[in-house]
N, C-alpha and C positions, 0 to 999 in steps of 0.2 A: 692377539694381534694378527692381522692378515699376513700370510706368507708373501714375501717379495721374491720374485724371480731374479736371476742374475742380471738379465737385461733391464728389468724394472729398477733394480738397485743401482745399476750404472746410470740410468736416466735420472734417478733421484739425486744421486751425488752430483751429476752435472748441473741439475737445476739449483741445488744449494750453492755450488761454486758460482754459478751465474748471478744468483741473487746477492751473494756476498760481494762479488766483483762490482756489481751495479750499485752497491751501497744500500741495498734493501735489508740486508742482514748484517749484524755485527759478527765479529769472530765468535763470541760466546754463543750467540743465537745459532750460528751455523754449526758449531760443535754440538749443541743441544739437539738440533734437528738430526744431525748425523747419528748421534747416540740413539735417539728415540725411534726414528723412522727407518734407519738402515739396520741397526743391530737389535732394537727392541729391548735393550738392557735397561735396568733401573740404574740410578746413580751409584749405588753401593757396589753393584756387580761390575759396572764399567770402570769405576774408580779403582777397584781392586785389580782389574785386568790391566789398567794403565800404571799401576804401582804408585797411586796417589791417594790421598784421603778424600772421603766423600765431601768434606767441607771445601777442600781445594777445588774439586770439580764443580761444586755448586758455585763458588766464587768466579770461576772461569766462565761458566755458562751464563752467569748474570752480569758479566763484564765488570765485576767488582774486584776481581783478583789481579795479581801482578805476576803471572806465570813466567817462567824462564822460556827462552826460545826453544830449548831442547824439550821441555815439557809439551809445548804446543806441537812441535814437530813430531814427537813420539805419538801423540794422540792422532794427528792427521795421517801418519803412516799406517795406522790400523785400517784406514779406509783407502789405502793405495794413493794417498796424496802426500805432498811435501810442501814445505814453506818455500816462498820465492818472492821475487819482485814483480810488481805490476804497476801499471800507470795509475796515477792518482786521479784520473778522470774516468767517468763512466763511458762505456762503449758508445752510448748515444751522442756523446760530446766529442768522440775521437775524430769525427769528420770535421768538426769545427776546428780542431787542432791543425789538421792538414790544411784547411782553408785559411787558417790564420797565420800561415808562414809566408815569408817573402820569397823571392826567387832564389835566394841563397840557402833556403831551408831553415832560417832563423825565425823564431816566433815574433810576431808583431806585438808591440806594446799593449794593445787592447786586450790580448789574450792573457796577459800576465796576472789579471785579477781573477782568473778561473780557480775553482776549488783545487787546492793542493799545489798551486803554483808558487806560493810563498810560505816559508816556514813560520811557525808561531813566533810572534814578537818581531816580525820583519818590519811592521809599521813603526814600531818604537825605534828600531835601529835606523830606519830611513829618516825618521824625524831627527835623530841625533846627528846623522850624516849631513842632513840639510843645514842644521844649526852650525856644524863645524865648517861647512862650505861658506856660509854667510860670514862667520867670524874671520875665516881665512881671507875671504874677498875684502872684507873691511880693512884688515891689517895690510893687505897689499895696497889698497887705495891710500892708506895712511903712510905707506912706505916702510912698514916694520915687519911685514910677513914674508914668507917664502914666495918665490915666483915660480910659475910653471910655464 
């Protein structure tokens, strides 16, 4: 493997972070690239260094595993990184978010359909809420439901 300088290593880590943030790399793919391109270690060596089995590392790198947050955090810390929160939209779409806000800073409804704006199952819950509203409205019209 070609030796990577300190500055080259830093740039490589920043590139992997950017690609993961932009959605181009999954967490497992990012960890695999960090392992291979930054350290050059094979899975067995890196897994031992992280205090985990080779199988667990393989599952993590192929996005098949279900690692604990502390496991992922301990792996990332070996590269000077740590887990945190980030926006669910790609940087290329962040300007759309700013443009899609009204004067009070609240998002306009059209933006609500963007990636990450609704949790899984939200459509099902919205459908149930719509049905409940219709039933409640019908009961009000019939005089048997609550009023608001």
